[in-house]
DRENRO-665881 format. One record per residue (C-alpha): residue in three letters; x negated, y negated, z negated. Coordinates in nm, 2 decimals. Layout:
// DRENRO-665881
     r        X        Y        Z
   Ala        X        Y        Z
...
This chain:
// DRENRO-665881
     r        X        Y        Z
   Met     1.39    -0.39     0.68
   Lys     1.08    -0.19     0.79
   Leu     0.78    -0.19     0.57
   Val     0.45    -0.04     0.69
   Thr     0.14     0.02     0.48
   Trp    -0.19     0.11     0.65
   Asn    -0.56     0.13     0.56
   Cys    -0.69     0.02     0.89
   Ser    -1.06     0.11     0.82
   Gly    -1.18    -0.24     0.91
   Ala    -1.18    -0.46     1.21
   Phe    -0.81    -0.53     1.18
   Arg    -0.85    -0.83     1.41
   Lys    -0.88    -0.56     1.69
   Lys    -0.59    -0.35     1.57
   Cys    -0.32    -0.59     1.46
   His    -0.14    -0.59     1.79
   Leu    -0.15    -0.21     1.80
   Ile     0.02    -0.16     1.47
   Glu     0.28    -0.42     1.55
   Ser     0.37    -0.28     1.89
   Val     0.38     0.08     1.78
   Cys     0.54     0.05     1.44
   Lys     0.75    -0.27     1.49
   Pro     0.73    -0.37     1.12
   Asp     0.91    -0.65     0.94
   Leu     0.64    -0.65     0.67
   Leu     0.28    -0.52     0.69
   Val     0.06    -0.42     0.40
   Ile    -0.29    -0.37     0.53
   Gln    -0.59    -0.25     0.33
   Glu    -0.95    -0.29     0.44
   Cys    -0.88    -0.60     0.65
   Glu    -1.06    -0.92     0.70
   Asp    -0.93    -1.27     0.60
   Pro    -0.76    -1.42     0.90
   Ser    -0.88    -1.77     0.80
   Lys    -1.24    -1.66     0.84
   Ser    -1.20    -1.46     1.15
   Thr    -1.13    -1.50     1.52
   Ser    -0.88    -1.75     1.65
   Asn    -0.66    -1.48     1.81
   Tyr    -0.64    -1.30     1.48
   Arg    -0.56    -1.62     1.29
   Lys    -0.29    -1.70     1.54
   Trp    -0.14    -1.36     1.52
   Ala    -0.14    -1.35     1.13
   Gly     0.12    -1.62     1.10
   Asp     0.27    -1.61     0.75
   Tyr     0.04    -1.40     0.55
   Leu    -0.14    -1.37     0.21
   Trp    -0.48    -1.21     0.17
   Ile    -0.71    -1.13    -0.12
   Gly    -1.06    -0.99    -0.12
   Lys    -1.40    -1.00    -0.29
   Asn    -1.59    -1.13     0.01
   Lys    -1.44    -1.41     0.23
   Asn    -1.73    -1.42     0.48
   Lys    -1.63    -1.39     0.85
   Asn    -1.50    -1.04     0.95
   Lys    -1.58    -0.87     0.62
   Asn    -1.34    -0.58     0.58
   Asn    -1.29    -0.56     0.21
   Gly    -0.96    -0.73     0.15
   Ile    -0.59    -0.65     0.14
   Gly    -0.33    -0.85     0.34
   Ile     0.04    -0.89     0.36
   Phe     0.18    -1.00     0.69
   Asp     0.53    -1.13     0.74
   Arg     0.65    -1.05     1.09
   Ser     1.02    -1.13     1.05
   Gly     1.04    -1.46     0.85
   Leu     1.11    -1.28     0.52
   Gly     0.90    -1.55     0.33
   Leu     0.60    -1.47     0.11
   His     0.53    -1.64    -0.22
   Ala     0.21    -1.55    -0.41
   Leu     0.26    -1.45    -0.78
   Asp     0.00    -1.57    -1.02
   Trp    -0.07    -1.24    -1.20
   Asp    -0.44    -1.25    -1.30
   Pro    -0.60    -0.91    -1.21
   Gly    -0.91    -0.98    -1.41
   Arg    -1.17    -0.74    -1.28
   Leu    -0.92    -0.49    -1.14
   Glu    -0.92    -0.42    -0.77
   Leu    -0.73    -0.48    -0.55
   Phe    -0.38    -0.60    -0.62
   Leu    -0.17    -0.86    -0.43
   Pro     0.17    -0.94    -0.59
   Val     0.42    -1.14    -0.39
   Gln     0.79    -1.23    -0.40
   Leu     1.00    -1.24    -0.09
   Asn     1.26    -1.51    -0.02
   Ser     1.52    -1.24    -0.03
   Gly     1.43    -1.16    -0.39
   Pro     1.22    -0.84    -0.41
   Ile     0.88    -0.84    -0.57
   Leu     0.62    -0.65    -0.37
   Leu     0.29    -0.53    -0.52
   Ala     0.03    -0.45    -0.24
   Val    -0.23    -0.20    -0.37
   Trp    -0.57    -0.09    -0.26
   Thr    -0.74     0.08    -0.56
   Lys    -1.12     0.09    -0.58
   Glu    -1.40     0.20    -0.81
   Ala    -1.44    -0.17    -0.92
   Asn    -1.77    -0.08    -1.09
   Ser    -1.57     0.09    -1.36
   Pro    -1.74     0.40    -1.51
   Thr    -1.41     0.53    -1.64
   Phe    -1.10     0.36    -1.49
   Lys    -1.16     0.42    -1.12
   Tyr    -0.89     0.42    -0.85
   Ile    -0.57     0.53    -1.01
   Gly    -0.71     0.41    -1.34
   Gln    -0.72     0.06    -1.19
   Leu    -0.35     0.08    -1.11
   Trp    -0.27     0.22    -1.46
   Lys    -0.45    -0.07    -1.63
   Tyr    -0.28    -0.32    -1.39
   Leu     0.06    -0.18    -1.49
   Lys    -0.03    -0.22    -1.85
   Glu    -0.11    -0.59    -1.79
   His     0.18    -0.68    -1.56
   Gly     0.43    -0.40    -1.57
   Asp     0.67    -0.60    -1.78
   Lys     0.71    -0.84    -1.49
   Leu     0.71    -0.59    -1.21
   Leu     0.90    -0.30    -1.36
   Asn     1.18    -0.52    -1.50
   Ser     1.28    -0.61    -1.14
   Asp     1.55    -0.39    -0.99
   Thr     1.41    -0.46    -0.64
   Ala     1.04    -0.40    -0.71
   Leu     0.83    -0.24    -0.44
   Ile     0.48    -0.10    -0.47
   Ala     0.30    -0.01    -0.15
   Gly    -0.06     0.08    -0.04
   Asp    -0.36     0.30    -0.07
   Phe    -0.38     0.44    -0.42
   Asn    -0.68     0.66    -0.34
   Ser    -0.52     0.91    -0.56
   Asn    -0.33     1.24    -0.57
   Val    -0.20     1.46    -0.85
   Arg    -0.45     1.73    -0.74
   Trp    -0.73     1.52    -0.89
   Asp    -0.57     1.49    -1.23
   Val    -0.82     1.54    -1.52
   Trp    -0.68     1.75    -1.81
   Asp    -0.82     1.53    -2.09
   Arg    -0.73     1.19    -1.93
   Trp    -0.42     0.99    -2.03
   Trp    -0.40     0.78    -1.71
   Asn    -0.39     1.05    -1.44
   His    -0.19     1.02    -1.12
   Ser     0.09     1.22    -1.29
   Asp     0.10     0.97    -1.57
   Val     0.14     0.67    -1.34
   Val     0.41     0.84    -1.13
   Arg     0.59     0.93    -1.46
   Glu     0.57     0.57    -1.58
   Leu     0.70     0.44    -1.25
   Ser     0.98     0.69    -1.25
   Asp     1.08     0.60    -1.61
   Ala     1.11     0.24    -1.48
   Gly     1.33     0.35    -1.19
   Leu     1.07     0.35    -0.91
   Lys     1.01     0.66    -0.71
   Ser     0.78     0.76    -0.42
   Phe     0.98     0.71    -0.10
   Tyr     0.78     0.99     0.07
   His     0.86     1.25    -0.19
   Val     1.23     1.16    -0.20
   Phe     1.26     1.17     0.17
   Ser     1.05     1.49     0.23
   Asn     1.15     1.68    -0.09
   Asp     0.78     1.77    -0.13
   Glu     0.64     1.79    -0.48
   Gln     0.35     1.56    -0.59
   Gly     0.03     1.73    -0.48
   Glu     0.21     1.96    -0.23
   Glu     0.26     1.70     0.05
   Ser     0.30     1.85     0.40
   Lys     0.21     1.52     0.57
   Pro    -0.15     1.39     0.50
   Thr    -0.21     1.02     0.50
   Leu    -0.59     1.05     0.50
   Phe    -0.83     1.26     0.70
   Leu    -1.16     1.20     0.52
   Gln    -1.42     1.08     0.76
   Arg    -1.17     1.14     1.03
   Asn    -1.21     1.52     0.98
   Arg    -0.89     1.71     1.04
   Gly    -1.02     1.98     0.80
   Lys    -1.01     1.73     0.51
   Pro    -0.65     1.62     0.48
   Tyr    -0.52     1.43     0.17
   His    -0.21     1.23     0.07
   Ile    -0.32     0.91    -0.10
   Asp    -0.09     0.63     0.05
   Tyr     0.25     0.56    -0.11
   Val     0.55     0.33    -0.12
   Phe     0.75     0.32    -0.45
   Gly     1.09     0.16    -0.49
   Pro     1.42     0.19    -0.67
   Asp     1.69     0.45    -0.61
   Arg     1.93     0.21    -0.45
   Leu     1.70     0.15    -0.15
   Phe     1.68     0.52    -0.05
   Asn     2.03     0.61    -0.14
   Gln     2.14     0.46     0.20
   Pro     2.25     0.62     0.53
   Gly     1.98     0.41     0.72
   Phe     1.69     0.51     0.49
   Asn     1.40     0.65     0.69
   Leu     1.03     0.73     0.64
   Ala     0.75     0.83     0.88
   Val     0.38     0.91     0.85
   Gly     0.16     0.85     1.15
   Glu     0.02     1.15     1.34
   Pro    -0.35     1.20     1.36
   Asp    -0.34     1.24     1.74
   Asp    -0.22     0.88     1.76
   Trp    -0.42     0.72     1.48
   Leu    -0.75     0.90     1.41
   Gln    -0.92     0.70     1.68
   His    -0.84     0.38     1.49
   Ser    -0.86     0.48     1.12
   Asp    -0.90     0.78     0.89
   Asn    -0.57     0.67     0.72
   Met    -0.23     0.72     0.88
   Pro     0.03     0.44     0.86
   Val     0.33     0.50     0.64
   Ser     0.65     0.34     0.76
   Val     0.97     0.30     0.55
   Glu     1.31     0.16     0.66
   Phe     1.57     0.05     0.42
   Asp     1.84    -0.22     0.37
   Leu     1.75    -0.49     0.11
């Protein structure tokens, strides 16, 4: 199975064929995309089996997150109330795994922004997610250990530690042997500026998925993707 997560920086209706032809995914997790049901007919037709959630469902608004099934895996929405937390889309695949698609935002929160949103979401729904031995978490966390705040108890490091205690690890860091905060492959070039590289996009999963001969991970190159988005796609291959 090949899972690809990408913040497309909007107008996904114009980019969906590109990510599919280049990355050849089985499953796509796309942040900052529009709702296919409210968009162009070509995009609606391409979307096929998908789930989408966002705050504004007007035509071509780019503030949602979508999961697109490109290989008949089967998507079933899970009724996990996010409250005011943004944005989380939990699904179960026919083959069993639970996938939580993530695009953390400020969400008008004066305190729990970005990684704080994920921390609070895990407090609400972690018992359902983290008790699954095939759980996956993928998306744009808008976070890195470099931005930890010393007197905060829900830093990036805290979330990574809680996920690790539950048996979920970052596929990138396992594959690359890079430490958190010392990533050699950026996933974001802020405002498409090569001088502002950051690593903020992640896929987390259990040990058994990356302890396989066929496990592979790739981060898109800026020469190929900066013209389309300031985020690079992250692709992970494993055997379910």
